[in-house]
C-alpha positions in Angstrom: 190.6 185.7 84.5 193.0 182.6 84.6 196.2 182.8 86.6 199.4 183.0 84.5 200.4 179.5 84.9 196.9 178.2 83.7 195.7 177.3 80.2 192.2 178.4 79.0 190.9 175.0 79.8 191.6 175.5 83.6 194.4 173.0 83.9 197.6 174.3 85.3 200.5 174.7 82.8 203.3 172.4 84.1 205.7 174.2 81.9 205.6 177.2 84.0 206.3 178.0 87.7 203.8 180.0 89.8 205.8 183.2 88.7 205.1 182.4 85.1 208.6 181.7 84.2 209.1 178.4 82.0 210.4 175.6 83.9 211.6 172.2 82.2 213.6 169.2 83.5 215.3 169.1 80.1 215.2 170.1 76.6 213.6 166.8 75.4 210.9 167.5 78.0 210.2 170.9 76.7 210.2 169.6 73.1 207.6 166.8 74.0 205.4 169.2 75.9 205.4 171.9 73.4 204.7 169.3 70.4 202.0 167.4 72.4 198.7 167.7 70.7 196.7 170.5 72.6 193.3 169.3 73.1 190.6 170.7 75.5 189.5 167.3 76.2 192.6 165.6 77.1 195.6 166.0 79.4 199.3 165.1 78.8 201.3 163.7 81.8 204.8 162.7 81.7 206.3 160.3 84.1 210.1 159.7 84.4 211.2 156.3 83.8 213.5 155.1 86.3 216.8 153.9 85.1 216.6 155.8 81.6 217.6 159.5 82.2 215.9 162.0 80.1 213.1 159.6 79.1 209.4 159.8 80.1 206.3 157.9 79.8 203.7 159.8 78.1 200.1 159.3 79.5 197.1 160.9 77.9 194.0 161.2 80.2 190.4 162.7 80.0 190.4 166.4 81.0 188.0 165.8 84.2 188.2 169.4 85.1 186.9 170.6 81.8 184.1 167.9 81.9 183.3 169.1 85.4 183.1 172.9 84.1 180.9 171.8 81.1 178.6 169.8 83.3 178.3 172.9 85.9 177.2 175.0 83.0 174.3 172.9 82.5 173.5 171.2 85.8 173.8 172.1 89.4 177.0 171.4 91.3 175.4 168.1 92.9 174.3 166.7 89.4 177.6 167.8 87.9 179.5 165.7 90.5 177.1 162.7 89.8 177.7 163.0 85.9 181.4 163.1 86.5 181.3 160.1 88.7 179.2 158.3 86.1 181.7 159.0 83.6 184.7 157.6 85.7 182.8 154.3 86.3 181.8 153.8 82.7 185.4 154.4 81.6 186.7 151.7 84.1 183.9 149.3 82.8 184.7 149.8 79.2 188.6 149.3 80.1 187.8 146.0 81.9 185.4 144.7 79.4 187.9 145.2 76.7 190.5 143.4 78.8 188.0 140.5 79.3 187.1 140.2 75.7 190.9 140.1 74.4 192.6 138.1 77.4 194.2 134.9 76.6 193.4 131.6 78.2 196.7 131.8 80.3 195.7 135.2 81.6 192.3 134.6 83.1 191.3 136.7 85.9 191.7 134.9 89.2 188.3 136.3 90.1 185.1 136.6 88.1 183.0 139.9 87.8 180.7 138.5 90.4 182.7 136.8 93.1 179.6 135.2 94.6 179.2 132.8 91.6 182.5 131.6 90.2 182.4 129.7 87.0 182.0 125.9 87.2 182.8 124.9 83.7 185.6 122.2 83.3 184.9 120.9 79.8 186.0 122.6 76.5 184.1 123.4 73.6 184.7 120.2 71.8 183.4 118.2 74.6 180.3 120.2 74.9 179.8 119.6 71.1 180.2 115.8 71.7 177.6 115.8 74.5 175.0 117.7 72.3 175.8 115.6 69.2 175.5 112.3 71.4 172.1 113.2 73.0 170.7 114.3 69.7 171.7 111.1 67.8 170.3 109.1 70.5 166.8 110.6 70.2 166.9 112.4 73.7 166.4 115.9 72.0 162.9 115.7 70.3 162.6 119.4 70.2 162.9 122.1 67.6 164.5 124.6 69.9 167.8 125.9 68.7 171.2 124.7 70.1 173.1 127.6 71.7 175.4 129.5 69.3 178.6 129.2 71.8 178.4 125.7 71.1 179.5 126.4 67.7 178.4 123.5 65.6 178.7 124.5 61.9 176.7 121.5 60.5 173.0 120.9 61.4 173.1 117.5 63.6 170.7 114.7 62.3 167.7 114.2 64.6 166.0 111.0 64.7 163.4 112.2 67.0 162.2 115.0 64.8 160.1 114.6 61.6 161.7 116.2 58.7 160.1 119.7 57.6 161.0 121.8 54.5 162.6 125.1 55.5 164.3 127.6 53.3 168.1 126.9 53.8 170.9 129.4 52.8 173.5 127.9 50.7 176.7 127.3 52.2 178.4 129.7 49.8 176.5 132.5 51.1 177.1 131.7 54.8 180.0 133.2 56.4 182.8 130.9 57.1 182.5 129.1 60.5 178.9 130.4 61.0 177.2 128.7 64.1 174.3 126.4 63.3 171.3 126.4 65.9 168.7 124.0 64.5 168.8 120.2 64.0 167.8 118.3 60.9 164.9 116.0 61.6 164.8 112.6 59.8 162.5 110.8 62.2 158.9 109.6 61.7 156.0 112.0 61.3 153.9 113.0 64.2 150.2 112.5 64.4 148.7 114.7 67.1 145.7 113.1 68.9 142.3 114.3 69.8 142.1 112.6 73.1 138.5 112.4 74.6 136.3 110.1 76.3 133.8 108.6 73.9 130.2 107.6 74.7 128.9 105.8 76.6 132.2 105.7 78.5 132.3 109.5 79.5 132.2 109.0 83.5 136.1 108.6 83.4 138.8 109.7 81.2 140.4 107.4 78.9 143.8 106.0 79.5 146.8 107.7 77.4 147.3 105.7 74.1 150.3 103.4 74.7 153.5 104.9 73.0 152.0 108.5 73.1 154.5 111.3 73.4 153.9 114.8 74.9 155.2 117.5 72.9 156.8 119.6 75.5 157.7 122.3 72.9 154.0 123.0 72.9 153.6 122.7 76.6 156.5 125.3 77.0 155.0 127.6 74.6 151.5 127.5 76.4 152.8 127.2 79.9 155.9 128.9 80.4 156.3 131.7 83.1 156.0 134.6 83.2 153.9 135.2 80.1 151.4 132.4 80.8 149.2 131.6 83.9 149.3 128.2 85.6 145.4 128.3 85.8 145.4 128.5 81.8 148.3 125.8 81.6 146.1 123.4 83.6 143.1 123.8 81.2 145.6 123.1 78.3 146.7 120.0 80.0 143.2 118.9 80.8 141.7 119.3 77.3 144.9 118.0 75.5 145.1 115.1 77.6 141.2 114.1 77.6 140.8 114.8 81.5 137.7 116.9 80.9 135.7 113.8 80.2 132.1 114.4 79.3 132.4 118.2 80.6 134.0 119.9 77.8 132.7 123.5 77.9 135.0 124.9 75.3 133.0 125.2 71.8 135.8 126.4 69.6 138.6 124.6 67.7 141.3 123.4 70.3 143.7 121.8 67.7 146.3 124.4 68.9 146.1 122.9 72.5 146.8 119.3 71.3 150.1 118.4 72.6 150.1 114.6 72.6 151.3 112.7 69.4 152.0 109.3 68.1 155.0 108.6 65.9 154.1 107.2 62.5 156.6 105.6 60.3 160.3 104.8 60.4 163.5 106.8 61.0 164.6 107.8 57.8 168.2 106.4 57.1 169.0 108.2 53.9 169.1 111.8 54.5 169.9 114.5 51.9 171.9 117.1 53.7 173.9 120.1 52.5 177.5 119.2 51.3 180.1 120.0 53.6 183.8 119.0 54.2 182.6 118.6 58.0 179.7 116.5 57.0 181.2 113.3 58.6 182.6 115.1 61.5 180.3 118.0 62.6 182.7 118.9 65.6 184.5 122.3 65.2 188.3 122.0 65.5 189.7 125.5 64.8 193.3 126.2 63.8 196.0 126.2 66.1 196.2 130.0 65.9 192.8 130.3 67.4 191.7 129.5 71.1 189.2 126.7 70.7 187.6 127.6 74.0 187.2 131.5 73.4 184.2 132.9 75.1 183.9 130.2 77.8 184.5 130.8 81.3 186.6 127.9 83.0 186.4 127.4 86.7 189.4 129.3 88.3 192.5 127.4 89.2 191.2 124.1 87.4 192.5 122.4 84.4 190.4 121.4 81.4 189.0 118.0 81.7 190.6 115.2 79.4 188.7 114.5 76.2 185.2 112.9 77.1 185.1 109.3 76.3 181.3 108.5 75.3 180.0 105.1 74.1 178.3 104.9 70.7 175.0 106.8 70.4 171.8 104.8 71.2 169.6 104.1 68.2 166.2 105.9 68.3 163.3 103.3 67.9 159.7 104.6 67.6 157.3 102.9 70.0 155.5 100.9 67.4 158.7 99.4 66.1 159.8 97.7 69.5 159.7 94.1 69.6 158.1 94.2 73.1 155.8 96.7 74.9 159.0 97.7 76.9 161.9 99.7 75.8 165.1 98.4 77.3 166.9 101.6 76.8 164.2 103.6 78.4 162.9 101.8 81.5 159.9 103.1 83.2 161.3 103.3 86.7 160.0 105.8 89.5 162.7 106.3 92.0 162.2 107.8 95.6 164.6 108.3 98.5 163.4 107.8 102.1 165.4 107.9 105.5 164.2 106.7 108.8 161.0 104.8 109.7 158.1 104.6 107.1 155.3 106.9 107.8 152.2 108.3 106.1 154.2 110.3 103.5 155.7 107.7 101.4 152.4 105.6 101.9 150.4 108.1 100.4 153.0 108.6 97.4 152.6 104.8 96.9 148.8 104.9 97.1 148.6 107.7 94.5 151.0 105.7 92.2 148.7 102.7 92.3 145.7 105.1 91.8 146.9 106.8 88.6 149.5 104.8 86.7 148.6 102.0 84.2 149.7 99.0 86.5 147.2 96.7 84.9 145.9 95.9 88.5 142.4 95.8 86.9 143.4 92.7 84.8 143.6 89.5 86.5 147.2 88.2 87.1 146.9 85.4 84.4 145.4 87.8 81.8 148.1 88.3 78.9 147.4 92.0 79.1 148.5 92.0 82.7 152.3 91.4 81.9 152.3 94.4 79.4 154.9 96.9 80.2 154.3 98.6 83.5 156.2 101.2 85.4 157.9 100.1 88.7 158.3 102.1 91.6 161.7 101.6 93.5 161.5 102.9 97.0 165.2 103.3 98.2 165.5 103.4 102.0 168.4 104.7 104.0 167.6 102.9 107.2 169.5 105.0 109.7 170.9 108.5 109.9 172.4 109.9 106.9 175.9 110.0 108.5 175.5 106.8 110.5 178.0 103.7 110.7 176.8 100.7 108.3 176.0 97.1 109.7 176.2 94.0 107.8 172.6 92.9 108.7 171.0 96.1 107.4 169.1 94.5 104.3 167.4 91.9 106.5 166.7 94.3 109.5 165.0 96.7 106.8 162.6 94.2 105.7 161.6 93.1 109.0 161.0 96.6 109.9 158.9 97.2 106.9 156.7 93.9 107.7 156.2 95.3 111.1 155.2 98.9 109.9 151.6 99.3 109.4 152.2 102.1 106.8 154.6 99.9 104.7 153.4 96.2 105.1 150.3 96.5 102.9 152.9 97.2 100.0 154.6 93.8 100.6 151.3 92.0 99.3 152.2 89.8 96.5 149.7 91.6 94.2 152.2 94.6 94.3 155.5 92.7 93.9 156.0 93.4 90.3 155.0 97.2 90.6 156.5 98.3 93.8 160.1 97.3 95.1 161.9 98.2 98.4 165.6 98.7 97.9 168.2 99.5 100.2 170.4 102.6 99.6 174.2 102.3 100.3 176.3 105.3 99.4 179.7 103.6 98.8 178.0 101.1 96.5 176.2 103.5 94.6 179.1 106.0 94.1 181.3 103.0 93.0 178.6 102.2 90.3 179.3 105.6 88.7 182.1 105.0 86.1 182.9 108.7 85.9 183.7 109.1 89.5 184.2 105.7 91.1 188.1 106.1 91.4 188.1 109.6 92.6 185.1 110.3 94.8 186.9 109.2 97.9 189.1 112.3 98.0 186.0 114.1 98.7 184.6 111.8 101.3 185.1 114.1 104.0 182.8 116.8 102.2 179.8 114.7 100.9 177.3 116.8 102.8 177.8 119.8 100.5 174.8 121.8 99.7 175.3 125.0 97.5 178.9 125.0 98.8 178.0 125.0 102.5 179.6 121.7 104.0 178.2 120.2 107.1 180.8 118.9 109.4 180.3 115.3 110.7 182.6 113.9 113.4 184.8 110.8 112.9 184.8 107.7 115.0 187.7 109.2 116.9 185.8 112.2 118.0 187.7 114.5 115.6 185.3 117.0 113.7 185.4 117.0 109.9 182.9 116.5 107.2 183.4 112.8 107.2 180.5 110.6 106.1 181.0 107.2 107.8 178.3 105.6 106.0 180.2 105.8 102.8 183.3 103.9 103.8 181.9 100.5 104.1 179.1 98.2 102.7 175.8 97.0 104.2 173.3 99.0 105.7 173.5 101.6 108.5 173.3 101.5 112.5 172.9 104.9 114.3 175.3 105.8 117.1 174.4 107.9 119.8 176.5 111.3 120.3 175.6 114.8 121.3 175.1 116.2 117.9 171.2 115.9 117.4 171.3 116.7 113.8 173.9 113.8 113.0 171.2 111.1 114.6 168.2 112.5 113.2 166.0 110.0 111.4 163.5 112.1 109.4 162.0 115.5 110.0 159.7 115.4 113.1 159.1 119.0 113.2 160.1 122.2 111.7 162.6 122.8 114.3 164.2 119.3 113.8 164.6 119.2 110.2 166.7 116.1 109.0 169.1 118.4 106.9 171.8 115.6 106.3 169.2 113.2 104.7 168.0 116.2 102.3 171.5 116.9 101.2 172.2 113.1 100.6 169.0 112.9 98.5 170.2 115.8 96.4 173.1 113.6 95.3 171.0 110.2 95.3 168.6 111.5 92.5 171.3 111.9 90.1 173.2 108.7 91.0 169.9 106.7 90.6 168.9 108.2 87.5 172.4 108.0 85.8 172.7 104.3 87.0 169.3 102.9 86.2 167.5 105.6 84.2 164.0 106.7 85.1 162.3 109.7 87.2 163.0 110.6 90.5 160.5 112.1 92.9 160.9 113.6 96.0 158.9 111.7 98.8 156.5 114.8 99.3 155.0 114.1 95.9 151.4 112.8 95.1 150.6 111.6 91.4 147.7 113.1 89.8 147.5 111.4 86.4 148.9 108.8 84.2 152.6 109.6 83.0 152.6 107.7 79.9 153.1 110.4 77.4 156.1 111.9 79.6 157.8 108.3 79.2 157.5 108.9 75.4 159.5 112.1 75.7 163.0 110.6 75.9 164.6 113.8 76.7 165.9 114.8 80.3 163.9 117.2 82.4 163.4 118.9 85.7 161.0 121.7 86.5 161.3 125.4 87.2 162.0 126.9 90.7 159.0 129.1 90.9 159.8 132.4 89.5 163.6 131.9 89.1 165.1 130.4 86.0 166.6 127.6 87.9 165.9 124.1 88.5 163.9 122.2 91.0 165.0 118.7 91.0 161.9 117.5 93.1 161.0 115.7 89.7 164.1 114.6 87.6 164.2 112.7 84.6 167.4 111.5 82.9 168.4 108.7 80.8 170.7 105.8 81.8 174.4 106.3 81.1 173.7 109.5 79.2 176.4 112.0 78.0 174.4 114.5 80.0 174.9 112.5 83.1 178.6 112.0 82.4 178.9 115.7 82.2 177.0 116.4 85.2 179.0 114.0 87.5 182.5 115.0 86.2 181.6 118.7 86.8 180.2 118.1 90.2 183.4 116.2 91.1 185.4 119.1 90.3 183.0 121.3 92.4 182.9 119.5 95.4 180.2 116.9 94.4 177.5 119.7 95.1 174.2 118.6 93.5 172.0 121.2 95.1 169.4 122.3 92.4 170.9 125.9 92.2 174.4 124.7 91.8 173.2 122.1 89.1 171.4 125.1 87.5 174.8 126.7 87.2 176.6 123.7 85.7 174.2 123.5 82.7 174.2 127.3 82.3 177.8 127.6 82.3 178.3 124.8 79.7 175.3 125.9 77.5 173.4 122.5 78.1 170.1 123.9 79.6 168.4 122.6 76.5 169.5 119.0 77.3 168.0 119.2 80.8 164.7 120.8 80.0 163.3 123.1 82.7 159.5 122.6 82.5 157.0 124.9 84.0 156.2 124.2 87.5 152.5 124.1 86.7 153.0 120.4 85.6 154.3 119.4 88.9 154.2 122.1 91.4 151.0 124.1 90.7 150.8 126.2 94.0 154.1 127.4 94.0 153.8 130.7 92.4 150.8 131.7 94.4 152.6 130.8 97.7 155.1 133.4 96.5 152.4 136.3 95.8 152.5 135.5 92.0 149.5 135.1 89.7 147.0 135.7 92.5 145.0 137.7 90.3 144.0 134.4 88.6 144.9 131.6 90.7 144.3 127.8 89.9 142.0 125.7 91.7 142.5 125.1 94.5 143.9 128.4 95.6 146.6 127.9 98.2 148.4 130.9 99.6 151.0 128.6 101.5 151.8 125.1 101.3 150.3 124.4 104.8 146.8 124.9 103.2 147.0 121.4 101.9 146.8 120.1 105.2 144.7 122.9 107.0 142.4 124.1 104.3 141.4 127.7 105.2 137.7 128.0 106.6 136.6 130.2 103.6 137.7 127.6 101.1 136.9 124.6 103.0 133.8 123.6 101.1 135.8 122.7 98.1 137.7 119.5 98.9 134.5 117.5 99.8 132.4 119.0 96.8 135.1 118.7 94.2 137.1 115.7 95.5 140.1 114.3 93.4 138.8 115.7 90.2 139.1 119.4 91.4 142.6 119.2 92.7 145.0 120.8 90.2 143.2 118.9 87.3 145.7 118.6 84.4 149.1 118.6 86.5 150.9 115.3 86.6 151.8 115.5 90.2 151.5 117.6 93.4 154.8 118.7 95.5 153.5 119.7 98.9 156.9 120.8 100.3 157.9 118.9 103.1 155.4 119.1 106.3 156.6 115.7 107.2 155.2 116.0 110.7 151.7 117.0 109.7 149.3 114.0 109.2 147.1 113.7 106.1 144.1 112.7 108.2 144.3 113.7 111.9 141.1 112.0 112.8 141.9 108.6 111.1 146.0 108.7 111.3 146.3 105.1 110.5 146.3 103.1 107.1 142.3 102.5 106.3 142.7 99.7 103.7 139.9 97.4 104.8 139.8 93.7 106.2 142.7 92.6 104.0 145.0 94.7 105.9 143.3 94.9 109.4 146.3 93.8 111.1 148.4 96.8 110.2 145.4 99.2 110.8 144.8 97.7 114.3 148.4 98.2 115.2 148.5 101.8 113.9 145.2 102.7 115.7 146.5 101.5 119.0 149.8 103.0 118.6 148.2 106.3 117.9 148.0 108.4 121.0 144.8 110.4 119.6 142.8 107.1 119.8 141.0 106.6 123.0 139.4 103.3 124.3 142.5 101.6 123.7 141.1 98.5 125.5 138.6 98.0 122.6 139.3 96.0 119.4 139.2 97.7 116.0 135.7 96.4 115.4 134.5 97.8 118.6 135.7 101.3 118.2 133.2 103.9 117.4 132.6 104.8 113.9 130.3 107.9 114.3 130.4 110.5 111.6 129.7 113.2 114.2 133.3 112.4 115.5 134.9 113.2 112.1 136.1 116.5 111.3 133.1 118.7 109.9 135.2 120.2 107.1 137.8 117.7 105.5 140.9 119.1 104.3 142.4 118.4 100.9 145.1 116.2 102.3 142.3 114.2 103.9 140.2 114.0 100.8 143.1 112.6 98.7 144.1 109.9 101.3 140.6 108.8 101.6 140.0 108.5 97.9 143.2 106.6 97.4 142.5 104.2 100.3 138.8 103.5 98.8 140.4 102.2 95.7 142.5 99.8 97.5 139.7 98.7 99.7 137.6 98.0 96.4 135.0 100.6 97.2 135.6 102.8 94.1 137.7 102.6 90.8 140.6 104.6 90.3 140.9 108.0 88.2 140.3 106.0 85.0 137.3 104.0 86.2 139.3 100.9 86.7 138.5 98.5 89.6 141.5 96.7 91.4 141.5 92.9 90.9 142.8 90.8 93.7 
């Protein structure tokens, strides 16, 4: 039995008092209540409206009591409560989603659904379309991957870096108005995929890549992308497709599907048949004024949209065989590296690996015409003092004097390397003033330049007040360290895991984007070792970085960008409005929020960081060779695997990858037994200085020639780091050829 003032649905009848007599505030109230639609699943509630006598607000709510009773009849009391709670949460989420979908630009929520990751977008849809169009027309998108639909292009962009292909197209009259287009229309030269192999009798070493060849990174992504593919299998594809399995090809089947290197054959087709459209001459969507042109885009809170982006005319894509010379002036082959503090064995080995692998024509005599062919250059940017130190006007002169007296650096000042290795001094003010997009505004953020993932490191001013000021960025010249009590401020490189030079790392996060946008080329972290020729990566004219292990984020330890590109303009303007934060995780957010991830391709880390997944407990069921469970294994190879380095040598070290990233360990020597540059008589002065400065060397009164060289004094099991260092040094000494069988000619 229900009480007299209750309905059959269990809800108290508000029209009756506890004694059962009718109770109404007015006749209007009684009429509304009696004529309200009776529903067992809803409840009507009336609220008086202040200032309006005899008027009420009618609110219809779900009948939670009935829902609770129904669930009690099917579930236990505990489960019934959970079902009721789930229904309430679902209702609130649906209301919130509807509000988000139909909100106007002026009524954006002050905070996003996930407060930890607010939107970073400052460009509207029309500018994002301009960026895609500019990069595609400039030949920087040689990919068949679709453009994201939120970009909203309605006409397929012409793509000079793709060959044409016949595909079934839906006539425009059958397409819904304003339908987004995802693909581009290729009108470039056709592609001839190469079977790269060592040919008899020259099978001892792999052949150099064909000049002008291009890596089809679409194929690489399909065959290597995590999590569906293993790093081990990817490296085999890279080896076979690149001809690195010289004379030892064990696969007997057809491997045409693994050919990822091609040459462009023919010209860019100037006359292209495309579907007629009134927007054929202007593929940018401009919706009518009644529609929000930026609907669906999440703008950075409390920030206005950027002014219309001003871009130069798109570049003209020239296939390699049509260039008037062997070098493409719009696609310079520059490797950049950033270094702070005294030169050590870490940049030393990076430079040695560069000489050992890249096509620098050092096997040809200087007077040979082939020796002046287009060669990559390595620009090593040095910040001579601490990242937050005060500049001095003599820094450039002092830098070269220090390089000359440094045994690890002085060999690379030899005239034989003058055209392929260049030392340059980093100056923050000069570099930031060289970026047109931010040169007139970046000083507003000079007190927050050390920004890493939104965390700003405070640096004291000259007057002792604490702020995030960077004193190295307010005058020209080099840097001079000043002593104070803050050890981190004065660090010159990372000497141990406990004294990590955090400021220099943050500065390098920004430096890599500055250098690539100003000069073009590829930036690499100083803890990188080259493992093969990068010819076909230069051929791919798009921008790229690589994946942060298992995460769908960027690691910019390798970063390729084009000089003065639309993508670069976007990144710098976006970073300026987000505190000049260039941490790779933040950059990942910039491109994701703007649907530009396709323009900065996120390559599998198998190409540049083959051990990373294993060190994070992934793919250990089928690891690559060598098998590292932590990055320290490179320097201290575990005993059970310590036969591999000497038995397999350089050829057994992640064969197929383009480079290896050993992730810091700046304080660990590559070769503890011979911790000095071992480059032979030509560089004996530097070796002598390093050996006598090395605390581990005994008999300091002896000359280098008199020092004992007994094999029994060497480490019995050589580590991978030692084997690679000694392999590269043997090439410079003239005792062995490089990885392509070429001997260094002095």
